[in-house]
KOLSEDO-539474 format. One record per residue: residue in one letter; residue number from 1; chain; x negated, y, z of N, C-alpha, C in turn. Coordinates in steps of 0.1 Angstrom, whole numbers. Example, Ala and Ser with C-alpha at 12.3 -4.5 7.8 and 13.67 -1.06 7.14 Angstrom:
BEGIN
<atom 'A',1,'A',<-132,-57,78>,<-123,-45,78>,<-132,-33,78>>
<atom 'S',2,'A',<-128,-22,71>,<-137,-11,71>,<-129,0,79>>
This chain:
BEGIN
<atom 'M',1,'A',<-909,198,-1400>,<-905,188,-1406>,<-893,192,-1413>>
<atom 'S',2,'A',<-891,205,-1415>,<-878,208,-1428>,<-888,206,-1439>>
<atom 'A',3,'A',<-900,211,-1437>,<-903,214,-1449>,<-907,200,-1456>>
<atom 'E',4,'A',<-908,192,-1447>,<-912,173,-1448>,<-897,171,-1463>>
<atom 'H',5,'A',<-888,176,-1451>,<-875,173,-1459>,<-872,177,-1469>>
<atom 'I',6,'A',<-872,191,-1474>,<-873,192,-1488>,<-884,192,-1494>>
<atom 'A',7,'A',<-896,185,-1491>,<-905,179,-1499>,<-902,167,-1505>>
<atom 'A',8,'A',<-893,157,-1497>,<-890,146,-1499>,<-879,144,-1506>>
<atom 'A',9,'A',<-868,157,-1507>,<-857,160,-1517>,<-860,160,-1530>>
<atom 'G',10,'A',<-873,167,-1531>,<-880,169,-1545>,<-873,185,-1553>>
<atom 'L',11,'A',<-876,196,-1546>,<-869,205,-1551>,<-871,206,-1566>>
<atom 'G',12,'A',<-862,206,-1578>,<-866,205,-1589>,<-854,195,-1599>>
<atom 'P',13,'A',<-861,181,-1602>,<-850,173,-1608>,<-844,173,-1599>>
<atom 'L',14,'A',<-827,172,-1610>,<-814,165,-1605>,<-815,154,-1597>>
<atom 'P',15,'A',<-807,154,-1587>,<-807,137,-1580>,<-800,126,-1590>>
<atom 'T',16,'A',<-806,115,-1589>,<-797,103,-1590>,<-791,95,-1581>>
<atom 'R',17,'A',<-786,82,-1583>,<-780,73,-1575>,<-796,65,-1572>>
<atom 'E',18,'A',<-800,65,-1584>,<-813,53,-1581>,<-824,61,-1573>>
<atom 'T',19,'A',<-827,76,-1573>,<-837,82,-1566>,<-830,79,-1550>>
<atom 'R',20,'A',<-819,78,-1551>,<-817,78,-1535>,<-817,65,-1531>>
<atom 'S',21,'A',<-819,53,-1538>,<-817,43,-1533>,<-828,34,-1537>>
<atom 'S',22,'A',<-839,43,-1538>,<-856,39,-1541>,<-864,36,-1530>>
<atom 'A',23,'A',<-878,32,-1534>,<-887,24,-1525>,<-891,37,-1512>>
<atom 'Q',24,'A',<-890,49,-1520>,<-890,61,-1515>,<-885,65,-1504>>
<atom 'W',25,'A',<-866,62,-1511>,<-859,63,-1500>,<-860,55,-1484>>
<atom 'F',26,'A',<-863,46,-1489>,<-861,32,-1474>,<-873,35,-1469>>
<atom 'A',27,'A',<-884,39,-1472>,<-893,45,-1463>,<-894,56,-1454>>
<atom 'E',28,'A',<-887,70,-1462>,<-885,79,-1456>,<-874,75,-1442>>
<atom 'H',29,'A',<-867,65,-1444>,<-856,65,-1430>,<-856,52,-1422>>
<atom 'Y',30,'A',<-866,41,-1428>,<-871,31,-1425>,<-882,38,-1415>>
<atom 'H',31,'A',<-890,40,-1418>,<-903,49,-1413>,<-901,58,-1408>>
<atom 'D',32,'A',<-900,67,-1415>,<-904,80,-1409>,<-893,85,-1404>>
<atom 'A',33,'A',<-880,81,-1408>,<-869,88,-1395>,<-870,76,-1380>>
<atom 'A',34,'A',<-871,67,-1385>,<-868,56,-1370>,<-878,54,-1365>>
<atom 'D',35,'A',<-895,60,-1371>,<-906,68,-1361>,<-902,79,-1352>>
<atom 'A',36,'A',<-897,87,-1361>,<-894,103,-1355>,<-883,102,-1345>>
<atom 'V',37,'A',<-871,89,-1342>,<-863,88,-1332>,<-874,85,-1320>>
<atom 'L',38,'A',<-879,70,-1322>,<-886,68,-1312>,<-899,71,-1306>>
<atom 'A',39,'A',<-906,84,-1311>,<-914,91,-1308>,<-909,103,-1301>>
<atom 'F',40,'A',<-897,105,-1303>,<-892,119,-1294>,<-885,112,-1280>>
<atom 'F',41,'A',<-882,100,-1286>,<-878,93,-1268>,<-890,87,-1262>>
<atom 'A',42,'A',<-903,86,-1271>,<-915,82,-1259>,<-921,94,-1258>>
<atom 'E',43,'A',<-920,106,-1259>,<-927,119,-1255>,<-923,123,-1242>>
<atom 'A',44,'A',<-908,118,-1241>,<-899,120,-1227>,<-901,105,-1218>>
<atom 'G',45,'A',<-907,97,-1223>,<-909,86,-1217>,<-901,75,-1213>>
<atom 'I',46,'A',<-895,77,-1228>,<-883,67,-1232>,<-888,57,-1238>>
<atom 'D',47,'A',<-885,41,-1234>,<-888,32,-1244>,<-873,27,-1244>>
<atom 'L',48,'A',<-876,24,-1256>,<-858,17,-1262>,<-859,1,-1259>>
<atom 'A',49,'A',<-875,-3,-1258>,<-872,-21,-1256>,<-864,-28,-1242>>
<atom 'G',50,'A',<-857,-33,-1245>,<-847,-39,-1234>,<-833,-34,-1235>>
<atom 'R',51,'A',<-833,-21,-1239>,<-819,-12,-1236>,<-813,-14,-1247>>
<atom 'S',52,'A',<-796,-12,-1243>,<-785,-5,-1250>,<-785,2,-1257>>
<atom 'V',53,'A',<-785,8,-1268>,<-786,14,-1276>,<-775,18,-1289>>
<atom 'A',54,'A',<-771,30,-1289>,<-758,35,-1299>,<-765,42,-1312>>
<atom 'D',55,'A',<-764,40,-1320>,<-763,54,-1333>,<-750,61,-1338>>
<atom 'I',56,'A',<-751,72,-1338>,<-742,82,-1337>,<-737,87,-1359>>
<atom 'G',57,'A',<-731,77,-1364>,<-739,84,-1381>,<-747,74,-1382>>
<atom 'A',58,'A',<-742,60,-1389>,<-753,52,-1390>,<-756,51,-1403>>
<atom 'G',59,'A',<-743,54,-1411>,<-746,58,-1429>,<-753,46,-1435>>
<atom 'D',60,'A',<-761,44,-1440>,<-765,31,-1445>,<-773,18,-1434>>
<atom 'G',61,'A',<-774,25,-1425>,<-786,14,-1418>,<-795,15,-1418>>
<atom 'T',62,'A',<-801,21,-1427>,<-817,17,-1429>,<-824,25,-1416>>
<atom 'I',63,'A',<-822,38,-1408>,<-828,42,-1402>,<-823,31,-1385>>
<atom 'D',64,'A',<-815,25,-1385>,<-809,18,-1378>,<-818,4,-1376>>
<atom 'L',65,'A',<-822,2,-1392>,<-827,-11,-1390>,<-841,-9,-1385>>
<atom 'G',66,'A',<-849,0,-1389>,<-858,7,-1386>,<-858,5,-1370>>
<atom 'V',67,'A',<-851,12,-1366>,<-856,17,-1345>,<-850,-2,-1341>>
<atom 'A',68,'A',<-844,-9,-1346>,<-841,-22,-1341>,<-852,-32,-1347>>
<atom 'V',69,'A',<-860,-28,-1351>,<-874,-36,-1356>,<-886,-34,-1349>>
<atom 'K',70,'A',<-884,-20,-1348>,<-899,-13,-1342>,<-897,-10,-1330>>
<atom 'G',71,'A',<-882,-8,-1326>,<-884,-3,-1307>,<-880,-15,-1300>>
<atom 'R',72,'A',<-872,-25,-1304>,<-869,-40,-1302>,<-860,-33,-1289>>
<atom 'P',73,'A',<-849,-28,-1287>,<-838,-27,-1278>,<-833,-45,-1277>>
<atom 'E',74,'A',<-827,-42,-1268>,<-818,-53,-1264>,<-803,-53,-1277>>
<atom 'R',75,'A',<-795,-45,-1276>,<-788,-42,-1286>,<-789,-31,-1292>>
<atom 'L',76,'A',<-782,-29,-1305>,<-782,-13,-1312>,<-769,-17,-1320>>
<atom 'V',77,'A',<-759,-5,-1319>,<-746,-5,-1325>,<-746,11,-1333>>
<atom 'G',78,'A',<-746,5,-1345>,<-746,18,-1354>,<-733,20,-1357>>
<atom 'F',79,'A',<-727,32,-1355>,<-712,39,-1357>,<-715,50,-1366>>
<atom 'D',80,'A',<-705,43,-1377>,<-698,54,-1387>,<-684,51,-1392>>
<atom 'V',81,'A',<-677,62,-1397>,<-662,67,-1401>,<-662,57,-1414>>
<atom 'V',82,'A',<-674,55,-1420>,<-675,45,-1434>,<-683,34,-1429>>
<atom 'E',83,'A',<-676,22,-1432>,<-682,10,-1432>,<-698,8,-1436>>
<atom 'T',84,'A',<-705,3,-1430>,<-715,2,-1433>,<-719,-12,-1440>>
<atom 'D',85,'A',<-725,-11,-1454>,<-724,-27,-1461>,<-737,-34,-1457>>
<atom 'M',86,'A',<-736,-42,-1447>,<-745,-50,-1443>,<-754,-59,-1452>>
<atom 'A',87,'A',<-747,-64,-1461>,<-753,-71,-1475>,<-764,-66,-1480>>
<atom 'A',88,'A',<-758,-55,-1483>,<-766,-42,-1492>,<-781,-39,-1484>>
<atom 'L',89,'A',<-779,-33,-1474>,<-790,-32,-1461>,<-797,-44,-1463>>
<atom 'A',90,'A',<-792,-58,-1461>,<-801,-71,-1459>,<-807,-70,-1473>>
<atom 'A',91,'A',<-802,-70,-1483>,<-812,-70,-1495>,<-822,-60,-1498>>
<atom 'M',92,'A',<-819,-47,-1494>,<-831,-36,-1492>,<-839,-39,-1484>>
<atom 'A',93,'A',<-838,-47,-1475>,<-847,-51,-1469>,<-854,-61,-1472>>
<atom 'R',94,'A',<-850,-70,-1475>,<-855,-81,-1481>,<-868,-72,-1493>>
<atom 'R',95,'A',<-860,-64,-1503>,<-868,-61,-1517>,<-880,-57,-1508>>
<atom 'E',96,'A',<-876,-48,-1498>,<-888,-37,-1496>,<-899,-45,-1490>>
<atom 'G',97,'A',<-893,-58,-1484>,<-903,-69,-1475>,<-907,-66,-1462>>
<atom 'V',98,'A',<-895,-62,-1457>,<-898,-56,-1441>,<-892,-70,-1432>>
<atom 'V',99,'A',<-880,-75,-1434>,<-878,-86,-1431>,<-867,-98,-1436>>
<atom 'A',100,'A',<-868,-108,-1437>,<-861,-118,-1444>,<-842,-116,-1445>>
<atom 'R',101,'A',<-843,-109,-1431>,<-828,-110,-1425>,<-829,-101,-1416>>
<atom 'L',102,'A',<-815,-97,-1414>,<-812,-82,-1402>,<-815,-90,-1389>>
<atom 'P',103,'A',<-817,-84,-1383>,<-822,-86,-1371>,<-811,-91,-1360>>
<atom 'E',104,'A',<-813,-101,-1349>,<-799,-104,-1343>,<-796,-93,-1335>>
<atom 'N',105,'A',<-805,-86,-1327>,<-801,-71,-1319>,<-798,-60,-1326>>
<atom 'L',106,'A',<-789,-61,-1339>,<-781,-49,-1348>,<-771,-52,-1350>>
<atom 'E',107,'A',<-758,-47,-1348>,<-749,-45,-1356>,<-742,-31,-1358>>
<atom 'F',108,'A',<-730,-30,-1363>,<-725,-20,-1371>,<-713,-22,-1365>>
<atom 'R',109,'A',<-706,-5,-1366>,<-689,-6,-1364>,<-684,4,-1369>>
<atom 'T',110,'A',<-673,4,-1375>,<-665,15,-1377>,<-658,23,-1370>>
<atom 'S',111,'A',<-661,33,-1369>,<-659,46,-1356>,<-646,55,-1364>>
<atom 'R',112,'A',<-635,61,-1358>,<-631,74,-1363>,<-639,85,-1364>>
<atom 'A',113,'A',<-631,95,-1361>,<-641,109,-1364>,<-639,113,-1352>>
<atom 'R',114,'A',<-633,113,-1341>,<-634,115,-1324>,<-631,105,-1319>>
<atom 'S',115,'A',<-636,90,-1320>,<-637,81,-1313>,<-644,70,-1314>>
<atom 'L',116,'A',<-648,64,-1305>,<-662,51,-1310>,<-653,39,-1303>>
<atom 'P',117,'A',<-655,30,-1310>,<-651,14,-1305>,<-657,10,-1294>>
<atom 'A',118,'A',<-661,12,-1286>,<-668,7,-1272>,<-662,11,-1257>>
<atom 'E',119,'A',<-669,3,-1250>,<-662,5,-1239>,<-670,15,-1230>>
<atom 'D',120,'A',<-662,17,-1215>,<-668,29,-1211>,<-685,21,-1208>>
<atom 'D',121,'A',<-699,34,-1207>,<-704,30,-1203>,<-713,18,-1201>>
<atom 'S',122,'A',<-711,13,-1217>,<-716,5,-1224>,<-733,4,-1230>>
<atom 'F',123,'A',<-737,18,-1232>,<-747,19,-1237>,<-758,30,-1222>>
<atom 'D',124,'A',<-772,25,-1230>,<-783,32,-1220>,<-788,45,-1225>>
<atom 'L',125,'A',<-787,42,-1238>,<-791,58,-1251>,<-787,56,-1260>>
<atom 'A',126,'A',<-782,69,-1266>,<-779,68,-1283>,<-784,80,-1289>>
<atom 'F',127,'A',<-785,78,-1300>,<-790,88,-1310>,<-784,92,-1321>>
<atom 'S',128,'A',<-787,105,-1327>,<-781,108,-1341>,<-786,117,-1344>>
<atom 'W',129,'A',<-790,115,-1363>,<-799,114,-1372>,<-792,125,-1386>>
<atom 'S',130,'A',<-788,138,-1385>,<-780,144,-1396>,<-768,141,-1398>>
<atom 'T',131,'A',<-762,141,-1384>,<-753,139,-1389>,<-740,149,-1380>>
<atom 'F',132,'A',<-743,153,-1369>,<-735,161,-1364>,<-730,176,-1371>>
<atom 'E',133,'A',<-740,179,-1383>,<-736,193,-1392>,<-725,189,-1398>>
<atom 'H',134,'A',<-720,175,-1401>,<-708,173,-1406>,<-693,168,-1399>>
<atom 'V',135,'A',<-696,165,-1385>,<-685,164,-1377>,<-677,170,-1378>>
<atom 'T',136,'A',<-665,169,-1377>,<-654,183,-1376>,<-651,187,-1362>>
<atom 'E',137,'A',<-651,175,-1352>,<-651,183,-1343>,<-661,175,-1328>>
<atom 'P',138,'A',<-672,186,-1329>,<-683,179,-1324>,<-680,178,-1311>>
<atom 'T',139,'A',<-674,187,-1305>,<-674,185,-1290>,<-665,174,-1284>>
<atom 'A',140,'A',<-655,165,-1294>,<-646,157,-1284>,<-654,144,-1292>>
<atom 'L',141,'A',<-663,147,-1302>,<-672,129,-1305>,<-684,130,-1291>>
<atom 'L',142,'A',<-690,141,-1287>,<-697,139,-1278>,<-691,138,-1268>>
<atom 'R',143,'A',<-674,141,-1264>,<-673,133,-1252>,<-671,124,-1253>>
<atom 'E',144,'A',<-667,118,-1264>,<-669,99,-1269>,<-684,94,-1262>>
<atom 'V',145,'A',<-693,105,-1268>,<-708,96,-1269>,<-711,99,-1252>>
<atom 'R',146,'A',<-707,109,-1244>,<-706,106,-1229>,<-700,100,-1224>>
<atom 'R',147,'A',<-686,91,-1230>,<-680,80,-1222>,<-685,71,-1221>>
<atom 'V',148,'A',<-691,65,-1235>,<-698,54,-1236>,<-713,52,-1233>>
<atom 'L',149,'A',<-721,61,-1225>,<-732,62,-1220>,<-729,55,-1204>>
<atom 'R',150,'A',<-741,52,-1200>,<-737,50,-1187>,<-747,62,-1176>>
<atom 'P',151,'A',<-742,64,-1164>,<-745,74,-1155>,<-760,81,-1162>>
<atom 'H',152,'A',<-771,71,-1162>,<-778,80,-1165>,<-788,80,-1180>>
<atom 'G',153,'A',<-777,77,-1186>,<-780,79,-1201>,<-785,90,-1206>>
<atom 'V',154,'A',<-791,88,-1222>,<-800,102,-1227>,<-794,102,-1240>>
<atom 'L',155,'A',<-792,113,-1249>,<-791,112,-1262>,<-798,122,-1266>>
<atom 'M',156,'A',<-799,119,-1280>,<-810,126,-1289>,<-800,130,-1301>>
<atom 'I',157,'A',<-805,139,-1304>,<-798,145,-1316>,<-809,153,-1326>>
<atom 'Q',158,'A',<-807,151,-1338>,<-812,158,-1352>,<-805,159,-1358>>
<atom 'I',159,'A',<-808,174,-1363>,<-797,182,-1374>,<-808,188,-1384>>
<atom 'W',160,'A',<-805,182,-1394>,<-811,192,-1404>,<-803,193,-1417>>
<atom 'P',161,'A',<-802,200,-1422>,<-805,215,-1421>,<-787,217,-1416>>
<atom 'F',162,'A',<-789,232,-1408>,<-776,239,-1400>,<-772,244,-1413>>
<atom 'F',163,'A',<-762,247,-1414>,<-755,252,-1424>,<-761,270,-1430>>
<atom 'H',164,'A',<-762,276,-1419>,<-764,290,-1422>,<-781,289,-1423>>
<atom 'S',165,'A',<-786,282,-1427>,<-805,282,-1430>,<-802,282,-1439>>
<atom 'Q',166,'A',<-817,281,-1446>,<-818,286,-1462>,<-815,275,-1470>>
<atom 'H',167,'A',<-817,260,-1466>,<-810,251,-1472>,<-794,244,-1469>>
<atom 'G',168,'A',<-791,251,-1460>,<-777,244,-1455>,<-766,240,-1464>>
<atom 'S',169,'A',<-766,241,-1477>,<-755,240,-1485>,<-762,226,-1489>>
<atom 'H',170,'A',<-765,218,-1488>,<-773,206,-1489>,<-776,204,-1505>>
<atom 'L',171,'A',<-775,218,-1509>,<-773,213,-1526>,<-790,223,-1534>>
<atom 'W',172,'A',<-798,218,-1526>,<-812,223,-1527>,<-818,222,-1544>>
<atom 'H',173,'A',<-811,207,-1546>,<-815,203,-1565>,<-813,217,-1571>>
<atom 'W',174,'A',<-798,221,-1567>,<-795,233,-1576>,<-797,244,-1574>>
<atom 'F',175,'A',<-801,247,-1559>,<-804,257,-1558>,<-813,261,-1547>>
<atom 'P',176,'A',<-829,259,-1554>,<-838,255,-1548>,<-841,275,-1542>>
<atom 'E',177,'A',<-837,284,-1544>,<-838,301,-1536>,<-834,297,-1524>>
<atom 'G',178,'A',<-823,288,-1520>,<-816,285,-1507>,<-805,299,-1502>>
<atom 'F',179,'A',<-797,295,-1490>,<-787,304,-1488>,<-778,305,-1496>>
<atom 'V',180,'A',<-777,297,-1510>,<-761,303,-1516>,<-748,299,-1508>>
<atom 'Q',181,'A',<-750,289,-1499>,<-739,287,-1491>,<-733,302,-1486>>
<atom 'L',182,'A',<-741,311,-1484>,<-736,327,-1476>,<-732,333,-1483>>
<atom 'L',183,'A',<-737,334,-1495>,<-739,344,-1508>,<-734,342,-1523>>
<atom 'R',184,'A',<-727,331,-1522>,<-715,327,-1532>,<-703,321,-1523>>
<atom 'D',185,'A',<-690,319,-1529>,<-679,315,-1523>,<-682,301,-1532>>
<atom 'E',186,'A',<-670,288,-1521>,<-672,276,-1525>,<-673,273,-1542>>
<atom 'A',187,'A',<-660,281,-1543>,<-654,276,-1559>,<-665,275,-1571>>
<atom 'D',188,'A',<-674,288,-1567>,<-685,295,-1577>,<-700,286,-1575>>
<atom 'I',189,'A',<-695,279,-1562>,<-707,272,-1561>,<-703,255,-1567>>
<atom 'E',190,'A',<-693,254,-1563>,<-688,239,-1572>,<-689,241,-1586>>
<atom 'A',191,'A',<-687,251,-1592>,<-684,255,-1603>,<-699,254,-1611>>
<atom 'A',192,'A',<-712,260,-1605>,<-723,261,-1613>,<-730,246,-1611>>
<atom 'V',193,'A',<-725,239,-1601>,<-728,223,-1598>,<-724,218,-1610>>
<atom 'R',194,'A',<-710,218,-1614>,<-707,212,-1623>,<-711,214,-1639>>
<atom 'R',195,'A',<-714,225,-1640>,<-719,231,-1654>,<-735,226,-1652>>
<atom 'R',196,'A',<-740,217,-1643>,<-753,210,-1646>,<-755,200,-1638>>
<atom 'L',197,'A',<-747,190,-1641>,<-744,180,-1632>,<-754,169,-1635>>
<atom 'G',198,'A',<-765,168,-1642>,<-774,159,-1646>,<-772,142,-1648>>
<atom 'P',199,'A',<-782,137,-1648>,<-782,122,-1650>,<-773,117,-1646>>
<atom 'D',200,'A',<-762,120,-1632>,<-757,113,-1624>,<-748,120,-1618>>
<atom 'P',201,'A',<-734,120,-1628>,<-726,131,-1621>,<-717,126,-1611>>
<atom 'E',202,'A',<-717,109,-1605>,<-708,105,-1596>,<-717,109,-1585>>
<atom 'W',203,'A',<-731,108,-1584>,<-739,114,-1572>,<-741,126,-1570>>
<atom 'A',204,'A',<-740,135,-1581>,<-739,146,-1578>,<-723,154,-1573>>
<atom 'E',205,'A',<-712,145,-1575>,<-703,146,-1568>,<-703,140,-1552>>
<atom 'V',206,'A',<-706,133,-1549>,<-712,132,-1534>,<-720,140,-1524>>
<atom 'L',207,'A',<-726,146,-1535>,<-736,161,-1527>,<-726,170,-1525>>
<atom 'L',208,'A',<-718,175,-1537>,<-708,182,-1534>,<-695,183,-1518>>
<atom 'A',209,'A',<-695,166,-1520>,<-686,163,-1511>,<-693,165,-1496>>
<atom 'E',210,'A',<-704,162,-1497>,<-714,164,-1480>,<-714,181,-1482>>
<atom 'F',211,'A',<-715,190,-1493>,<-716,202,-1487>,<-700,207,-1484>>
<atom 'R',212,'A',<-691,202,-1489>,<-678,206,-1480>,<-674,203,-1465>>
<atom 'S',213,'A',<-681,190,-1463>,<-679,188,-1456>,<-687,192,-1440>>
<atom 'C',214,'A',<-697,203,-1445>,<-705,210,-1432>,<-698,217,-1426>>
<atom 'N',215,'A',<-701,218,-1414>,<-687,224,-1404>,<-693,236,-1396>>
<atom 'R',216,'A',<-705,246,-1404>,<-711,255,-1395>,<-715,255,-1381>>
<atom 'L',217,'A',<-717,244,-1380>,<-721,245,-1367>,<-736,247,-1364>>
<atom 'T',218,'A',<-738,258,-1350>,<-748,267,-1349>,<-757,260,-1337>>
<atom 'L',219,'A',<-769,265,-1338>,<-777,257,-1324>,<-769,262,-1312>>
<atom 'D',220,'A',<-764,274,-1313>,<-755,278,-1299>,<-744,266,-1296>>
<atom 'G',221,'A',<-737,269,-1310>,<-723,262,-1305>,<-723,244,-1303>>
<atom 'L',222,'A',<-738,238,-1306>,<-742,225,-1303>,<-742,224,-1290>>
<atom 'Q',223,'A',<-751,236,-1282>,<-753,238,-1273>,<-740,240,-1263>>
<atom 'A',224,'A',<-732,243,-1264>,<-719,247,-1260>,<-708,232,-1262>>
<atom 'A',225,'A',<-712,227,-1272>,<-703,214,-1273>,<-706,208,-1266>>
<atom 'L',226,'A',<-721,204,-1263>,<-728,197,-1253>,<-726,199,-1240>>
<atom 'L',227,'A',<-724,214,-1237>,<-723,215,-1222>,<-707,209,-1218>>
<atom 'A',228,'A',<-696,214,-1227>,<-682,213,-1227>,<-682,197,-1225>>
<atom 'A',229,'A',<-692,184,-1232>,<-694,173,-1231>,<-694,165,-1217>>
<atom 'G',230,'A',<-704,176,-1209>,<-706,171,-1196>,<-722,167,-1200>>
<atom 'F',231,'A',<-728,171,-1213>,<-744,169,-1211>,<-752,183,-1214>>
<atom 'H',232,'A',<-763,182,-1204>,<-772,192,-1206>,<-783,188,-1207>>
<atom 'V',233,'A',<-791,198,-1216>,<-799,199,-1226>,<-816,199,-1220>>
<atom 'A',234,'A',<-824,184,-1221>,<-832,186,-1211>,<-846,184,-1224>>
<atom 'K',235,'A',<-846,185,-1233>,<-858,187,-1245>,<-853,191,-1260>>
<atom 'L',236,'A',<-864,203,-1261>,<-856,211,-1275>,<-868,209,-1283>>
<atom 'E',237,'A',<-867,209,-1293>,<-879,211,-1305>,<-873,220,-1319>>
<atom 'L',238,'A',<-874,227,-1321>,<-868,242,-1333>,<-871,235,-1345>>
<atom 'L',239,'A',<-868,231,-1358>,<-873,229,-1370>,<-871,242,-1376>>
<atom 'T',240,'A',<-884,248,-1382>,<-881,262,-1387>,<-897,262,-1395>>
<atom 'E',241,'A',<-896,266,-1407>,<-903,270,-1418>,<-902,289,-1418>>
<atom 'P',242,'A',<-912,294,-1428>,<-910,307,-1432>,<-902,308,-1446>>
<atom 'V',243,'A',<-891,318,-1442>,<-877,325,-1451>,<-875,332,-1454>>
<atom 'H',244,'A',<-872,337,-1467>,<-874,351,-1473>,<-856,350,-1472>>
<atom 'V',245,'A',<-856,361,-1462>,<-842,366,-1463>,<-836,379,-1470>>
<atom 'P',246,'A',<-826,376,-1478>,<-816,382,-1484>,<-814,396,-1481>>
<atom 'P',247,'A',<-813,404,-1486>,<-812,418,-1480>,<-792,418,-1473>>
<atom 'E',248,'A',<-786,410,-1484>,<-771,410,-1482>,<-771,402,-1471>>
<atom 'L',249,'A',<-779,397,-1463>,<-775,387,-1448>,<-783,391,-1436>>
<atom 'E',250,'A',<-782,404,-1439>,<-789,414,-1425>,<-783,412,-1417>>
<atom 'R',251,'A',<-768,411,-1419>,<-756,410,-1407>,<-757,402,-1400>>
<atom 'Y',252,'A',<-761,386,-1400>,<-763,371,-1398>,<-777,372,-1386>>
<atom 'P',253,'A',<-772,369,-1375>,<-784,367,-1362>,<-791,355,-1371>>
<atom 'L',254,'A',<-808,362,-1367>,<-817,356,-1371>,<-818,344,-1368>>
<atom 'S',255,'A',<-815,340,-1358>,<-814,325,-1353>,<-811,319,-1361>>
<atom 'Q',256,'A',<-799,323,-1363>,<-792,314,-1372>,<-796,310,-1391>>
<atom 'L',257,'A',<-803,323,-1395>,<-811,318,-1409>,<-824,313,-1406>>
<atom 'G',258,'A',<-833,317,-1398>,<-842,310,-1391>,<-848,296,-1390>>
<atom 'V',259,'A',<-837,292,-1380>,<-837,280,-1372>,<-830,271,-1380>>
<atom 'A',260,'A',<-841,260,-1388>,<-830,249,-1398>,<-828,240,-1393>>
<atom 'G',261,'A',<-835,233,-1382>,<-826,224,-1375>,<-830,224,-1359>>
<atom 'V',262,'A',<-826,209,-1356>,<-831,206,-1341>,<-836,189,-1340>>
<atom 'K',263,'A',<-842,194,-1332>,<-842,182,-1327>,<-845,178,-1306>>
<atom 'L',264,'A',<-834,173,-1302>,<-830,177,-1284>,<-828,161,-1282>>
<atom 'L',265,'A',<-831,164,-1265>,<-827,150,-1256>,<-813,160,-1247>>
<atom 'A',266,'A',<-806,152,-1247>,<-797,156,-1235>,<-793,147,-1224>>
<atom 'G',267,'A',<-791,148,-1215>,<-789,140,-1203>,<-774,143,-1199>>
<atom 'I',268,'A',<-769,134,-1191>,<-753,137,-1183>,<-755,143,-1175>>
<atom 'R',269,'A',<-748,158,-1173>,<-748,164,-1159>,<-744,159,-1144>>
<atom 'A',270,'A',<-752,162,-1137>,<-751,156,-1125>,<-738,158,-1117>>
<atom 'D',271,'A',<-723,171,-1120>,<-711,176,-1117>,<-706,162,-1117>>
<atom 'G',272,'A',<-706,153,-1129>,<-696,143,-1133>,<-687,147,-1142>>
<atom 'V',273,'A',<-691,157,-1150>,<-680,159,-1160>,<-680,146,-1174>>
<atom 'R',274,'A',<-669,147,-1180>,<-662,137,-1185>,<-649,143,-1195>>
């Protein structure tokens, strides 16, 4: 899985806004990511059809569109701290020939960093794709997810990449060798990127902002946050690949250096913690 992310990102040529909004970007999210969400639930015997579903970290909404169309939930609400541009999403969907208009079961709501604009017990299922590595207060947000889920609700989380893993800087276009975030300080990394901004300087600044937003969350830290929020992990898939560990990083746990990401399902604990 992590290798597919790297291949999709395209190590080598510096990224542009056009690269991000291309047909390949749409396919990787509407098809690949949405299919992965549906498959991970399905492998646990969970069907989204007719259910009420929340996405935590909707972004541009492409994954949500794929899940809404293919999974056929009764409703899917995408939450994000940045407003999702529904007109742009609809135009992209028409251009790629998947739907003529956004489906009625899909909506988006603007949230805050640690609160979701939704009633208690209002969703059967929730998922989050490549978001929690950027969340400032993971436990607080997970408590909100717990609040809006019904008593037998299930949460899926995908994270890639973890900060301490090979490409955890999110700047692999500039640093394909990896681990730059552990070997160099933040100012030096930003200066190196700005010396070679490439064909789209504004987009390079967006990626630098992503790097700065990384929260250093580890796999064990994610588990601790889930437990504190009232969840238990029911299914776990580690996303790994072979890595060359620089000798300067020997003090770091191998579990941090070697685990690039994770997919998991979490259920609500029976002790009723909320």
